[in-house]
C-alpha positions in Angstrom: -3.6 9.7 -16.7 -4.5 6.6 -18.5 -6.4 3.6 -17.1 -3.5 1.2 -17.0 -1.4 3.7 -15.0 -4.3 4.2 -12.5 -4.7 0.5 -12.1 -1.0 0.0 -11.4 -1.0 2.8 -8.9 -4.0 1.2 -7.2 -2.5 -2.3 -6.9 0.9 -0.9 -5.8 -0.9 1.1 -3.1 -2.8 -2.0 -1.9 0.4 -4.1 -1.9 2.3 -1.5 0.1 -0.4 -1.3 2.8 -1.2 -5.0 3.0 -0.5 -6.9 6.2 2.6 -8.9 5.5 1.3 -12.2 6.7 -1.8 -11.9 4.5 0.3 -10.8 1.5 2.6 -13.9 1.8 -0.3 -16.3 2.4 -2.3 -15.1 -0.6 0.6 -14.9 -3.0 2.9 -17.9 -2.1 1.2 -20.2 -4.6 1.2 -17.6 -7.4 4.9 -16.8 -7.4 6.5 -20.1 -6.4 7.2 -21.3 -10.0 8.2 -17.9 -11.5 11.8 -16.8 -11.8 12.8 -13.3 -10.8 16.1 -11.4 -11.3 16.8 -8.9 -8.6 17.6 -5.6 -10.2 17.8 -3.6 -6.9 17.8 -5.8 -3.7 15.4 -4.6 -1.0 17.2 -1.7 0.7 16.2 0.4 3.7 16.5 4.2 3.6 14.9 7.4 4.7 12.6 9.7 2.9 11.6 13.2 3.9 7.9 13.8 4.6 6.5 17.2 3.8 3.2 18.7 4.8 1.0 21.8 4.7 -1.0 23.2 7.6 -4.6 22.5 6.7 -3.6 21.5 3.2 -3.0 25.2 2.5 0.0 27.5 2.5 3.7 26.7 2.2 5.0 23.2 2.6 7.2 22.4 5.6 9.4 19.5 6.5 7.4 17.3 8.9 10.2 14.7 9.5 11.7 11.6 8.1 10.3 8.1 7.7 11.9 4.7 7.0 11.2 3.3 3.5 12.2 0.0 1.9 12.4 -0.2 -1.9 13.0 -3.0 -4.3 13.1 -3.7 -8.1 12.8 -7.1 -9.8 12.5 -8.4 -13.4 10.2 -11.4 -14.0 11.1 -14.2 -16.4 8.3 -12.6 -18.6 10.5 -9.5 -18.8 8.4 -7.1 -16.8 9.9 -4.9 -14.1 8.2 -4.7 -10.7 8.8 -1.9 -8.2 7.8 -1.5 -4.6 8.1 1.2 -1.9 7.1 0.1 1.5 6.8 2.2 4.6 9.0 0.7 7.3 11.8 -1.9 7.3 10.2 -5.1 6.0 12.6 -6.3 3.2 10.6 -9.5 2.5 7.4 -7.5 2.1 9.1 -5.1 -0.4 10.5 -8.0 -2.4 7.1 -9.8 -2.5 5.3 -6.6 -3.5 7.8 -6.0 -6.3 7.4 -9.5 -7.6 3.6 -9.2 -7.6 3.8 -5.8 -9.4 5.8 -7.5 -12.1 3.3 -10.3 -12.5 0.3 -8.1 -12.3 1.5 -6.3 -15.5 1.4 -9.5 -17.5 -1.9 -10.2 -19.3 -1.8 -13.9 -18.6 -1.5 -13.5 -14.8 -2.9 -10.1 -14.1 -6.6 -10.8 -13.8 -6.1 -14.0 -11.8 -3.8 -12.1 -9.3 -6.4 -9.3 -9.1 -9.0 -11.9 -7.9 -6.7 -14.0 -5.7 -4.5 -11.4 -4.1 -5.5 -7.7 -4.6 -9.3 -8.0 -3.9 -8.9 -10.0 -0.7 -6.3 -7.6 0.6 -8.6 -4.6 -0.3 -11.4 -6.3 1.6 -9.1 -6.8 4.7 -7.9 -3.2 4.6 -11.5 -2.0 4.3 -12.6 -4.2 7.2 -9.7 -2.9 9.4 -10.5 0.7 8.4 -14.2 0.2 9.3 -13.3 -1.4 12.7 -11.0 1.6 13.5 -13.7 4.0 12.5 -16.3 2.2 14.7 -13.8 2.3 17.6 -13.3 6.0 17.1 -17.1 6.6 16.8 -17.7 4.9 20.1 -15.5 7.4 21.9 -17.0 10.4 20.2 -18.3 13.2 22.5 -20.9 15.6 21.2 -20.5 19.1 22.6 -23.4 21.5 22.5 -24.2 24.8 24.0 -27.3 25.5 26.0 -28.9 28.9 25.5 -30.7 30.3 28.6 -33.1 32.9 27.5 -32.4 36.0 25.6 -30.4 38.9 27.0 
């Protein structure tokens, strides 16, 4: 897998997991003067989630989840895609627009600094807070040995 593909997978993951209000706030200025053609309007559907017990053995159907997807073309002729867990059509549209812009050399680096990195920091902070909350409720179990039998 090449570096460009890995970078794109990374930013698409960040955009998909971003809190919607933060995503809009950070990106409003960047996209307001760019034109986009909607190739596939944001649409809500279901996808099947598969799993394996303990990451081993045969896969089984865990259940369905709601997914919103969108495809746009920027005026710079780049296609942007998004797949968002849940039913937020505006989030899917904004993520697709940003994916299209992040692929352009003239805007990609600036958007990395102004949008992707702050969202990554917010996601990491939320993950750390959740981990700390979990750690506070941890119970250590131990066994006392009373002599030898």
